[in-house]
N, C-alpha and C positions, 0 to 999 in steps of 0.2 A: 505493499501500500504505498502510495506516494503521500508522503506529509506536507511538502512545500505547496503553495498555491498558485494556483495561474491565474491572472489576470490579463483580461482580451479588452482591448479597444475596439468597440463593432462601426463598420463603417462600409461602404460603397460594397469591400470584399467580401462583409461576412452578413449584409444583410438579407441574401438567400437563406428560407427555412431549412435550406438541405444541407447548405453548409456548414449553417447553425447548428444542424441536431447534429453532425458530424466535428464539429467542436466540441460542444457541448460530450460525444461518447471521448473526446480524442484525450479531453483533462481541464477544459473548461473550467473553472472555480466560482470566477467574478467576472461581469462584462462592466465595462466600463463606459460610460457614454460622456462622449467629450463634447460639452458645450461649447468649445470653440469655432466648432462646424457644425452645418447643420440648423435643420427650424425642429421648434417646437413639436410641430407636427410629425418630422421622421422620428425624431424622439421617442414622444409617443408611439409610434407603431413597433419600433424597436424593443422600449420593454414589457411592449405586451405581448408580442412574438416570443423572445428572452422565456417571458415566464409562465405561456402555455409552454413550449420546449418542452423547458425545464421539468413543468408537472407531469407532462405527457412520458419524458424518457425515467421521471422519478427518479428524476436529479435536485441534490438541493445549490442553487444557480444562485449567489445574490448579486447586486450591480450599488454601481460605486458613479454618481455625478464628480464630471469635474468640470472645476468654475473656469473659465476663462482669465481672468482676472484683471487687474489693471496691467496689462501686459503693452508695451510700447508696438505701436506696428506700421509698416507701411499702408498706404492707403490704396484704391485701386489704379490697376495699371493698363493702360488703354492694348496691349497686348497679351497674352496669357503669362509670359515669361519675357525677358530680356536679356543680354548679356552686358554685366559691363565689365572693360579692359581696364588692367592696371594701370596704372597712370593717368587715366584721362578722367578731369572733373566731373564732380556728380554731385546736385544741389537736393539738399531735405529740407521742405517749408513745410508750415502748419497750415497752409492754403488748402482746401480742397480742391484737387487739380489731378488728373487720371496723368500717370507717371508714365516714365520713359527710358533710354537708355541714361540720359541725362539728369534728369528730375523726379524724386519724390517723392507725395508728401507723407506726413508723418502722424501718427494718433494725439499729439500731446504739445497745445501750443507756448507750452512751455521749454519749446526741445532749446531756443538760442538764448536762457536767461542760464539754460544748466551746463552748457558746454564752451570750452574756450580752446583757443587756437593750439596746436599741439597734442590734440584729445585724439583719443578714438572714439570711433565708433563703427559697431559690428551690427551687420544685419542679418537676415536668414540662421539666426545659430551660430553665426559664430563664422560661418561659409565666406561672407563678405567683407574686407576690415577696408576702413575709410578714416585718413586722419582729417583731422578740422583744419582748414586752413585760413577761415573767416567767418564773424558774423553777425548777421543783420537785424533787424528786430523782427521780422519776418521767414528767414531763410538762415539753413547753415551751409555754408560752401564746403565743400571737401575734396580731397584727391584719393583715386580710387588705387588702395597698397596692394590690396588682394582682388582681385574680379572672380565672378562667379554670377550663375544667373536667379536674376530676381525675379520673383513674382507679386502678384496681391497678396496684401493682409501678410507679410511675413515679418521678424521677429526684428523687434533692436535694440540692442544693448549699450549702455552705456560703462561699461567695467569701471569700480571703484567710484563708482556715484552712487549719493542715496538721491532719491528722487523724491518731490514731496508730491505724491501723487496720491489719491485716494485707496483705502484698500479693500476696498468692496464698487465696484461699476453698475452703475442701474440695471445692464445685463444680467448681473449677478447676484444682486438683488431678483430678478424677476425668475430668474433662474434658478435659485433657492425655492421661490416660493412654488416651481414646476416640482422640485426636489421633495418636497410634502405631500402637494396634490398625488402625487406617481410612487407615496412611500419608498420613496428611496432608500438603500439598507447605510448607505455609507455617501459623505459629502468630502468631497477633495478640495482643498482650498488652493489656489496659488499665488506666488508672489507672496507667502507670507512673510512677514520683516523682525515681529516679535509676537513677544504673549495679548495685546491688545488687539490685533489684528485676528487673533481668534475668539476673542471674545466677542469682536463687535460679532463676527461673523455668529455664533451661538446665540444674538441677542436677534439678530434679523431672524434665524430658525423658529427661534420662537415665537417672533412675533406672527410669523406666518400660521403657528400653531403645531411646529413641527419639533420634534426631539429628534433630528436623522446627526448619529457620531460624525464626528468631525477629523479629517485626516489631512493635517498643513501638508504643503509639498516644500521639503527645503530645498530652498533652487536659487535662496538671495546671501549674498554672504552675513547679511543684518544676520539672517537668520540660524547660522552655524552659530554663530556668535552667545546669541541669545536660545538656542538651541532646549536648553534643559528647563528654563523657565516656558516657552512652547509645551512642551510635552506633559507640561503638571497640567496644561488648561485644554489637552487635546484627547481622542479616543485611540488614535493612531497616528502613522508618521509615513510620507514618502519622500525617497531621496531620487527626486529628480535632474536626473544626471544632462538631462542638455542642456538647460538652463545658469543652471550651477556650472556646467563646464566654462560654458562663456563668464559669469562672475569673476570664477577665482580660476588659478593657473592651473591648466585640466592637470598636471600629473600632482596638483594637489587634492583631486575627486576620488581616488581610491581606497586615501585614508579620512578624508573628510567621510564617504558611506564606509566605512568600518567604525565612525566615531556615531556616526548614524543609528546604526543596525546598532551598537554595543547602548546605548541610552536611550532604545526604546524597549530593548530587555531587562531593562534596570528598570523602566518605569511601567512592564509590563504591559504593553501595549502593540499591537500588531503593527508590522514596518513591511514595506513595499518599496522592491530596486525595479527603475524603471527607466527607460527610454536605452537607444541604440542595443539591447539588450540580442537580439538577433537580424541586427537591423541588414544582413545581406539577404534573409532569407525575405528581401520584398521580392527581388527578383531571381532570387535564386533557389533551389530548392533545399541545399545543402547550408549548415553555415560554416566560415569560417572556425579552423581550430579557437584562436585565442576568442571570439564568441563563447563557440564552449564553455570555456577554462573562465571567463567573465560569468555564466550563470551558476558552474559551480563554485566560483567563489563565494559568491552573494551567499548560495545555501549555505555554507561551512560557515559564514560567519553570522548565521542566525537571522537572515531575511525569511519572514514569514511568507513574503508572497513576490515573482517575480513578474514582472509584466510585460507584453506585447502591448506594440505603439503602431506603428505603420503596416508590422509584417500582418497583423488582421484586420486593420481597417483601410487599407488599399493594395496590400502586398498580392501576389502572384500567388501565393501558397500560403494560406492564413493556416486550414487545418494541419499540414504538414509543418508547420512555426509551434504548434501547438502542442504535436506529439513529440515533435524534434525537443521541448522543452520540456516537456513530462521526462523524455530517456535523462538528459543530462542531468535535473533535480534527482530522477532516479538513484543515476550511478551517486551522486556527491555522499548522496545523504548515506550511503554504506559505511560511507569514513569519518559519518559524523561524530565526534567528540561531546558525548553524552556528560560523561560527568563534566566538562568542562562548563555548561551551563546549568548543570545542577549547584554549581560549588557560585556560579558569580552573584555579584548582592544585589540588593532592588535599591531601589528608591521607596517604597512604600511598605516599607515594615508593617506588621499587623498577625493578627491571628488568621487572615485570611491567606496570607502569603506564605505564612507558616505552615499551616495545616497544605496547603497543597504542595509545596516543597517535601513533608514527610513523606503526602502520600505516593510522592514519586520516588523516593525512596524504599518507602513500603514493597511498591509496587516492583520496579529493581529486586529488591533482598527477595525476595517468594517467587520470581519468574512468573509474572502475571502479564495473561494474555492480553489485556487492556485494564485503562484507569477508565471508570466510569462516572459522568459526574450529572445525575438529574439536578435543574437548574434552573433558575426564573430568569435571568437576565446573562450576560456575557461573559460579567469579571472569573467566576471560578475557574470555566475555563480554560480564559485567558492567565490568569495565573500557572495551571496547571501548564500549559502549554508552553509558556515563559521557561521551564524546565526542561523543557527538549526532551523529552523522557521514549526512551526507546520503547515502549511499548503507543499505542491507537489510544487516541483519545474520544469517546464516546458521550457525546453531553446529548442529555435527554430534554424538552423544554416545548411546553406547551403552546409559545408564542412562535408563528411563522417567521416573525420577525427578526426575532432573535436567531433561528435557527439562516435563518438568509446570512445574516452578519456572520457568525460563527465562520461561514463558506471563505471566509478572507484569514482563518486562524488557526497556523500551523500545526499538523498532528489530530490534528478536529474532525469529525466528524458527526453530525448533529439530525437527532432522530427525534420524531415527536414524538410526548410524553402521554398519558392517560390523566388524568385527573385520581389518583388512589390517594388512600390514607391510611393506617397511617402511616409511618417512614417505612416499618417492616416490610409491608404491601408495597411500597415503589418500589422499593431497591429488585425486588422480586420480577416484577413487571417491568423494569430496565432490562434487568437478565435477560425474560424471553423475548424481548426485540429487539437486543443485540441478536440470540439466538436466531431469531424468524431473520436478521437479516445477514447471518454470514458470519459479523462477526467474530461469536467466540461459537465455542461447541460443547459440550457436557463433560467433565472434567476437568476444563481449563478453571483456574484461578484465575478470576479478575478484582478489583481494588475500588470499592465506589466513597468517594468522595461528596460531602455535601455541603456548602455554604450555609447560609441563615436563609435564603431564597429555593434553596430548592425543596422545599413544599416539607420541611420537618417542622411541624407546629410552635413547639417551643424555641426554633430559631437558633437549633444549636450548628456549630462546625461537626462534622462525624466526618468516622475513615473505618471504613469495613474490607472486612477479606471472606470473599465469597467465593464458595466451591460451584462451580456451572451443571447443573442437573437437569 
């Protein structure tokens, strides 16, 4: 059983129900709806399609909505794309014009005040490198240092600059309302700079009448410096390596990735490693050896999930990309150092965390087949998962949404739970359900761990060793 979860971005390449069905069968655990592209009608159709197919296939598939955020972007281009050549002049303007190889508009009126001659501006996620030559009231005159293809709505980055931009755009707020209306399971926040941005997003979600758990994307230098404070306000985290690799020196990205994953483990929240993981599979049926190594490294470092972006959104081989990701993750997990994670410190000491650690240690000691977690929420399964036990974690809950949220959590299988009392009968019911699902067999030993929300009316934390009969 693969423990590392796979997040797949849904787009034109994966809209076909047959393709989506094969992706779910190949190992997709979470679907990502990218609000940077597409209309609300297209997103609604995708959400309905994913949930219908998951139900038909009997699979637990969650959905993450990913906000566009306040990213600086170029405006519309007169042609689909143009070539910028090294040495040529190029103008960036706040005026709403159609761009070409000489000029492009930018979605930031304050660009002229934000840069100085000699500074660098990067376009298209760093593929194009411009140097500022002069600045006027409405335009920035640059010279192309490194050329490339430029299309509409491509990213604009100013390395080393912290810009005075609102954390949530009007579009973000509309998309948050959409996420609440369609009961999305997670919400990813783009370009988070500090804990205040997460708190603002939570207030906005609550004002929409929802309680969607939040995943800040770490892609700004400021966010790496405020990581601990950000995670105290969050339910998860994403290592968003694309923009992060433009904001900081690219050679720093691997070490920042390790830091972010370690911090997530300490805070007992799930993590996603994203961007360029199997990028060559956008066009080719096999990954490079470097990409396979990259995915395996993220797994060995303790990521909960690995993400496919363009590979499944617009790539030629979306199903093969999912299968490939699953193969690499499964192989890496065979060499996972479970003891290292068991002994890792926590930022959330307390009874629940201690009980989770004790349950994992007990499961290892008695040779348990599985760790069962009847629960009303996602906290206790996450606390167990954070220890990366060798045994699969089987969570039982009456809440469909919690089951879908747990599709993101490492090593966790979430099953429906009957409303059974007292606790002894509930454990028996869970064992029976795990047997029916083929997760345990007669004669196996399992460890059952319950937090105060697990259904026990006296609100105790419990650990129980049970032999399957």
